[in-house]
LUMROMI-969180 format. One record per residue (C-alpha): x, y, z; residue in three letters; residue number from 1; chain. Coordinates in nm, 3 decimals. Layout:
BEGIN
      xx      yy      zz type seq mol
       X       Y       Z  Ala NUM   A
...
END
This chain:
BEGIN
      xx      yy      zz type seq mol
   4.793  11.376  10.593  Met   1   A
   5.141  11.246  10.665  Lys   2   A
   5.450  11.464  10.646  Arg   3   A
   5.788  11.328  10.539  Thr   4   A
   6.083  11.449  10.749  Val   5   A
   6.437  11.406  10.622  Thr   6   A
   6.692  11.312  10.888  Ile   7   A
   7.071  11.317  10.871  Ile   8   A
   7.259  11.144  11.152  Leu   9   A
   7.605  11.263  11.253  Met  10   A
   7.795  11.000  11.448  Gly  11   A
   7.748  10.623  11.452  Phe  12   A
   7.883  10.533  11.794  Gly  13   A
   7.676  10.374  12.068  Arg  14   A
   7.414  10.651  12.081  Val  15   A
   7.404  10.699  11.703  Gly  16   A
   7.350  10.328  11.641  Arg  17   A
   7.085  10.313  11.913  Ala  18   A
   6.905  10.606  11.751  Phe  19   A
   6.910  10.450  11.405  Ala  20   A
   6.771  10.122  11.540  His  21   A
   6.506  10.301  11.747  Leu  22   A
   6.397  10.507  11.447  Leu  23   A
   6.349  10.185  11.250  Glu  24   A
   6.162  10.024  11.540  Glu  25   A
   5.927  10.322  11.587  Lys  26   A
   5.882  10.398  11.218  Arg  27   A
   5.520  10.284  11.195  Asn  28   A
   5.423  10.433  11.533  Leu  29   A
   5.554  10.777  11.431  Cys  30   A
   5.357  10.762  11.107  Ala  31   A
   5.032  10.641  11.262  Glu  32   A
   5.030  10.843  11.586  Arg  33   A
   5.208  11.162  11.480  Tyr  34   A
   5.160  11.169  11.103  Gly  35   A
   5.537  11.184  11.045  Leu  36   A
   5.729  10.969  10.801  Glu  37   A
   6.077  10.994  10.954  Leu  38   A
   6.328  10.911  10.680  Glu  39   A
   6.692  10.861  10.776  Leu  40   A
   6.863  10.960  10.452  Lys  41   A
   7.229  10.972  10.553  Ala  42   A
   7.471  10.873  10.829  Ile  43   A
   7.806  11.046  10.854  Leu  44   A
   8.122  11.022  11.060  Glu  45   A
   8.433  11.237  11.048  Leu  46   A
   8.594  11.024  10.774  Gly  47   A
   8.298  10.991  10.541  Gly  48   A
   7.948  10.851  10.536  Gly  49   A
   7.669  10.690  10.341  Thr  50   A
   7.356  10.823  10.172  Val  51   A
   7.052  10.597  10.134  Phe  52   A
   6.851  10.619   9.812  Ser  53   A
   6.608  10.354   9.935  Arg  54   A
   6.487  10.252  10.280  His  55   A
   6.597   9.893  10.211  Gln  56   A
   6.960  10.010  10.210  Glu  57   A
   6.926  10.142  10.564  Leu  58   A
   6.752   9.823  10.676  Ser  59   A
   7.042   9.619  10.537  Arg  60   A
   7.295   9.832  10.723  Leu  61   A
   7.113   9.793  11.054  Leu  62   A
   7.101   9.415  11.012  Lys  63   A
   7.476   9.405  10.953  Asn  64   A
   7.658   9.239  11.244  Ala  65   A
   7.945   9.488  11.220  Ser  66   A
   7.895   9.807  11.422  Pro  67   A
   8.130  10.000  11.190  Arg  68   A
   7.970  10.222  10.928  Leu  69   A
   8.290  10.191  10.722  Gln  70   A
   8.223   9.820  10.672  Asp  71   A
   7.900   9.882  10.482  Asp  72   A
   7.904   9.850  10.103  Leu  73   A
   7.765  10.202  10.062  Ser  74   A
   8.043  10.372  10.264  Trp  75   A
   8.170  10.683  10.084  Asn  76   A
   8.507  10.801  10.222  Pro  77   A
   8.545  11.176  10.234  Gly  78   A
   8.171  11.251  10.225  Leu  79   A
   8.095  11.558  10.438  Thr  80   A
   7.789  11.717  10.594  Leu  81   A
   7.859  12.040  10.409  Glu  82   A
   7.842  11.848  10.084  Glu  83   A
   7.504  11.680  10.135  Ile  84   A
   7.303  11.936  10.334  Leu  85   A
   7.213  12.155  10.032  Pro  86   A
   7.117  11.849   9.824  Lys  87   A
   6.834  11.735  10.049  Met  88   A
   6.499  11.874  10.157  Glu  89   A
   6.572  12.040  10.495  Pro  90   A
   6.462  11.837  10.794  Gly  91   A
   6.646  11.753  11.116  Val  92   A
   7.016  11.706  11.177  Leu  93   A
   7.067  11.459  11.462  Val  94   A
   7.409  11.508  11.624  Asp  95   A
   7.550  11.213  11.819  Cys  96   A
   7.915  11.308  11.796  Thr  97   A
   8.140  11.364  12.097  Val  98   A
   8.260  11.724  12.106  Ser  99   A
   8.513  11.912  12.314  Ser 100   A
   8.370  12.119  12.599  Leu 101   A
   8.663  12.358  12.552  Lys 102   A
   8.617  12.431  12.180  Thr 103   A
   8.270  12.296  12.102  Gly 104   A
   8.406  12.108  11.801  Glu 105   A
   8.325  11.919  11.593  Pro 106   A
   7.960  11.952  11.701  Gly 107   A
   7.960  12.332  11.693  Leu 108   A
   8.053  12.330  11.324  Gly 109   A
   7.786  12.072  11.243  Phe 110   A
   7.514  12.269  11.423  Leu 111   A
   7.610  12.595  11.253  Asn 112   A
   7.616  12.435  10.907  Lys 113   A
   7.276  12.277  10.962  Ala 114   A
   7.115  12.602  11.077  Leu 115   A
   7.269  12.796  10.787  Glu 116   A
   7.110  12.548  10.545  Cys 117   A
   6.766  12.567  10.709  Gly 118   A
   6.774  12.245  10.912  Trp 119   A
   6.637  12.194  11.261  His 120   A
   6.873  12.029  11.511  Val 121   A
   6.830  11.756  11.773  Ala 122   A
   7.153  11.687  11.960  Thr 123   A
   7.276  11.450  12.226  Ala 124   A
   7.615  11.624  12.223  Gly 125   A
   7.685  11.894  12.479  Lys 126   A
   8.007  12.052  12.350  Gly 127   A
   7.873  12.292  12.088  Gly 128   A
   7.587  12.417  12.306  Leu 129   A
   7.802  12.456  12.617  Val 130   A
   8.060  12.653  12.420  Phe 131   A
   7.828  12.885  12.225  Asp 132   A
   7.471  12.846  12.355  Phe 133   A
   7.367  13.211  12.314  Lys 134   A
   7.476  13.249  11.951  Asn 135   A
   7.340  12.913  11.840  Leu 136   A
   6.998  12.983  11.989  Met 137   A
   6.996  13.333  11.838  Lys 138   A
   7.080  13.194  11.495  Lys 139   A
   6.801  12.936  11.523  Ala 140   A
   6.544  13.198  11.627  Arg 141   A
   6.648  13.431  11.344  Thr 142   A
   6.596  13.154  11.089  Lys 143   A
   6.274  13.023  11.243  Gly 144   A
   6.439  12.693  11.336  Leu 145   A
   6.455  12.486  11.652  Lys 146   A
   6.741  12.334  11.847  Ile 147   A
   6.635  12.052  12.079  Lys 148   A
   6.876  11.896  12.327  Phe 149   A
   6.692  11.673  12.572  Ser 150   A
   6.953  11.404  12.510  Gly 151   A
   7.226  11.641  12.633  Ala 152   A
   7.052  11.723  12.963  Thr 153   A
   7.023  11.382  13.133  Ala 154   A
   6.904  11.168  12.838  Ala 155   A
   6.566  11.008  12.911  Ala 156   A
   6.504  11.214  13.226  Leu 157   A
   6.271  11.496  13.106  Pro 158   A
   6.456  11.789  13.264  Thr 159   A
   6.387  12.045  12.992  Leu 160   A
   6.028  11.935  12.928  Asp 161   A
   5.935  11.990  13.292  Val 162   A
   6.120  12.320  13.325  Gly 163   A
   6.002  12.472  12.998  Leu 164   A
   5.644  12.344  12.971  Tyr 165   A
   5.514  12.187  13.291  Ser 166   A
   5.623  12.485  13.501  Leu 167   A
   5.506  12.755  13.259  Ala 168   A
   5.391  13.062  13.451  Gly 169   A
   5.583  12.971  13.767  Ala 170   A
   5.901  13.143  13.878  Glu 171   A
   6.183  12.895  13.926  Ile 172   A
   6.370  12.974  14.245  Leu 173   A
   6.619  12.689  14.237  Gly 174   A
   6.713  12.354  14.086  Ile 175   A
   6.888  12.051  14.234  Glu 176   A
   6.972  11.754  14.017  Gly 177   A
   7.149  11.419  14.022  Ile 178   A
   7.235  11.440  13.655  Leu 179   A
   7.511  11.183  13.602  Asn 180   A
   7.436  10.812  13.633  Gly 181   A
   7.801  10.706  13.653  Thr 182   A
   7.887  10.913  13.960  Thr 183   A
   7.560  10.822  14.128  Asn 184   A
   7.636  10.453  14.076  Tyr 185   A
   7.987  10.493  14.222  Ile 186   A
   7.857  10.682  14.526  Leu 187   A
   7.585  10.422  14.579  Thr 188   A
   7.838  10.141  14.578  Arg 189   A
   8.071  10.336  14.808  Met 190   A
   7.781  10.382  15.048  Asp 191   A
   7.748  10.003  15.041  Gln 192   A
   8.110   9.959  15.148  Gly 193   A
   8.327   9.963  14.835  Leu 194   A
   8.624  10.197  14.801  Gly 195   A
   8.633  10.454  14.523  Tyr 196   A
   8.870  10.263  14.294  Glu 197   A
   8.679   9.937  14.338  Ala 198   A
   8.346  10.108  14.267  Ala 199   A
   8.489  10.278  13.957  Leu 200   A
   8.638   9.951  13.834  Ser 201   A
   8.302   9.779  13.876  Glu 202   A
   8.128  10.059  13.687  Ala 203   A
   8.377  10.016  13.401  Arg 204   A
   8.324   9.639  13.392  Gln 205   A
   7.948   9.686  13.368  Lys 206   A
   7.980   9.944  13.090  Gly 207   A
   7.842  10.219  13.314  Ile 208   A
   8.166  10.420  13.319  Ala 209   A
   8.363  10.512  13.007  Glu 210   A
   8.723  10.389  12.972  Pro 211   A
   8.816  10.752  13.052  Asp 212   A
   8.556  10.859  13.310  Pro 213   A
   8.718  11.193  13.396  Ser 214   A
   8.437  11.411  13.260  Met 215   A
   8.192  11.225  13.484  Asp 216   A
   8.387  11.179  13.805  Val 217   A
   8.541  11.528  13.798  Glu 218   A
   8.195  11.684  13.773  Gly 219   A
   8.214  11.838  13.426  Trp 220   A
   7.933  11.631  13.276  Asp 221   A
   7.702  11.743  13.558  Thr 222   A
   7.825  12.101  13.512  Ala 223   A
   7.741  12.088  13.140  Ser 224   A
   7.389  11.968  13.212  Lys 225   A
   7.305  12.220  13.483  Ile 226   A
   7.450  12.494  13.260  Leu 227   A
   7.228  12.396  12.967  Leu 228   A
   6.918  12.347  13.184  Ile 229   A
   6.969  12.685  13.350  Ser 230   A
   7.035  12.870  13.024  Asn 231   A
   6.731  12.713  12.856  Ala 232   A
   6.480  12.725  13.142  Val 233   A
   6.578  13.034  13.341  Val 234   A
   6.743  13.238  13.067  Gly 235   A
   7.090  13.268  13.220  Thr 236   A
   7.394  13.296  12.995  Glu 237   A
   7.628  13.075  13.194  Phe 238   A
   7.960  12.940  13.073  Thr 239   A
   8.195  12.715  13.270  Phe 240   A
   8.358  13.030  13.412  Arg 241   A
   8.036  13.094  13.607  Asp 242   A
   8.009  12.751  13.771  Ile 243   A
   8.197  12.611  14.070  Lys 244   A
   8.270  12.245  14.001  Val 245   A
   8.351  11.968  14.246  Glu 246   A
   8.386  11.602  14.153  Gly 247   A
   8.392  11.278  14.350  Ile 248   A
   8.756  11.175  14.294  Thr 249   A
   8.874  11.301  14.632  Asn 250   A
   8.576  11.202  14.844  Ile 251   A
   8.689  11.030  15.161  Ser 252   A
   8.534  10.720  15.322  Pro 253   A
   8.498  10.928  15.640  Glu 254   A
   8.254  11.166  15.468  Val 255   A
   8.040  10.875  15.353  Leu 256   A
   8.061  10.704  15.692  Arg 257   A
   7.961  11.018  15.880  Ala 258   A
   7.668  11.079  15.645  Ala 259   A
   7.548  10.720  15.680  Lys 260   A
   7.563  10.740  16.059  Glu 261   A
   7.336  11.046  16.039  Glu 262   A
   7.097  10.865  15.805  Gly 263   A
   7.195  11.080  15.505  Lys 264   A
   7.282  10.986  15.145  Ala 265   A
   7.580  11.147  14.970  Val 266   A
   7.507  11.267  14.617  Lys 267   A
   7.678  11.475  14.351  Leu 268   A
   7.436  11.758  14.275  Leu 269   A
   7.416  12.014  14.001  Gly 270   A
   7.248  12.311  14.167  Thr 271   A
   7.102  12.647  14.070  Leu 272   A
   7.004  12.895  14.338  Leu 273   A
   6.850  13.239  14.305  Lys 274   A
   7.034  13.497  14.513  Gln 275   A
   6.854  13.831  14.497  Gly 276   A
   6.801  13.902  14.129  Asn 277   A
   7.075  13.667  14.012  Gln 278   A
   7.134  13.293  13.987  Phe 279   A
   7.439  13.100  14.100  Ala 280   A
   7.523  12.750  13.977  Ala 281   A
   7.759  12.488  14.111  Glu 282   A
   7.837  12.117  14.121  Val 283   A
   7.902  11.984  14.469  Arg 284   A
   7.895  11.677  14.691  Ile 285   A
   7.600  11.703  14.926  Cys 286   A
   7.467  11.475  15.204  Pro 287   A
   7.089  11.464  15.160  Leu 288   A
   6.842  11.428  15.446  Glu 289   A
   6.592  11.137  15.425  Pro 290   A
   6.311  11.384  15.352  Gly 291   A
   6.483  11.523  15.041  His 292   A
   6.303  11.413  14.720  Pro 293   A
   6.631  11.290  14.569  Leu 294   A
   6.743  11.097  14.879  Phe 295   A
   6.644  10.757  14.740  Gly 296   A
   6.784  10.803  14.387  Val 297   A
   7.037  10.521  14.370  Ser 298   A
   7.247  10.332  14.119  Gly 299   A
   7.249  10.476  13.768  Thr 300   A
   6.918  10.654  13.820  Asn 301   A
   6.899  11.031  13.795  Lys 302   A
   6.660  11.291  13.928  Gly 303   A
   6.586  11.662  13.933  Ile 304   A
   6.389  11.892  14.164  Thr 305   A
   6.259  12.235  14.065  Phe 306   A
   6.171  12.481  14.342  Phe 307   A
   5.905  12.732  14.238  Thr 308   A
   5.706  13.022  14.380  Asp 309   A
   5.359  12.892  14.295  Thr 310   A
   5.382  12.517  14.234  Met 311   A
   5.601  12.420  14.526  Gly 312   A
   5.878  12.170  14.457  Ser 313   A
   5.843  11.939  14.158  Ile 314   A
   6.063  11.631  14.123  Ser 315   A
   6.118  11.384  13.843  Val 316   A
   6.318  11.066  13.900  Ile 317   A
   6.440  10.781  13.680  Gly 318   A
   6.503  10.772  13.307  Gly 319   A
   6.728  10.522  13.131  Lys 320   A
   7.099  10.610  13.151  Ser 321   A
   7.206  10.416  12.844  Asp 322   A
   7.233  10.477  12.467  Pro 323   A
   6.873  10.370  12.410  Arg 324   A
   6.754  10.626  12.665  Gly 325   A
   6.951  10.900  12.488  Ala 326   A
   6.815  10.781  12.153  Ala 327   A
   6.460  10.797  12.290  Ala 328   A
   6.522  11.158  12.397  Ala 329   A
   6.636  11.243  12.043  Leu 330   A
   6.327  11.085  11.891  Leu 331   A
   6.105  11.274  12.135  Lys 332   A
   6.274  11.601  12.038  Asp 333   A
   6.217  11.538  11.667  Ile 334   A
   5.848  11.465  11.726  Leu 335   A
   5.813  11.779  11.936  Asn 336   A
   5.975  11.995  11.667  Ile 337   A
   5.682  11.911  11.440  Tyr 338   A
   5.402  11.903  11.700  Arg 339   A
END
């Protein structure tokens, strides 16, 4: 027997559009393999949105050459999430908005409203969770709801799945991760002889780096991901105040040259280390020995290694670092909510 799941999408930027298209592409697969009729009923942005009464309306929107939701005939200026949540059968709110890491907004408000109205959440945004992880998770547990955020912890790379499920029963002693594809690409190109500015410019030209790449190159994106992974998998209650953060903006060619002469590869790592009964997290530049499992992770690829007491070290490498990869993580989270 198939189950119909109502979905509301917040944000129609690159990741939001990729998610909507992927949902349409995988519609039949989700119904046949998982017994879930995933129905995208509304898409909203900060200035308004559109509600679909029929699936054909969504199909028309996705075939539109314009990437702007406001250009669709069904655009309703001023429409808000708070207005439509109570009018629909609760399902999953998918958040693809960009939120401040300092205030958590606007994502924090969206997540709270969804939970208050009985909706599960799947989010690719980090801001709300980084800002108020403990209270959001408590609210979800109290209401019997789930918050999934694979897309916020290295997109298609299954960091949370491995830590939460594959390593069940093992004690995690440490984590090391290359969690940001932009910085890894820049460091790879610098290792190949480019200067920092030239490598960054190339990354921008290829669409790998954002026009403002500061969150990536200053280490805050990696810090957000190791914070969320640690809080979810190990049970810490970290905020940014608990994490030492180093970026790649001031890395010198001499550091790269010296590492290369020693046969090492320079990477920006998000790390978690158990010290006594406590954990310490940081983001730092680290030359890796050839025997390290993340040594060969190059370009926009990412990777993570978990160190455990009973299963040894477990590494996962790869995962698409683009909007489609993040969209795939969101779809996976929705399916796992209803498994």
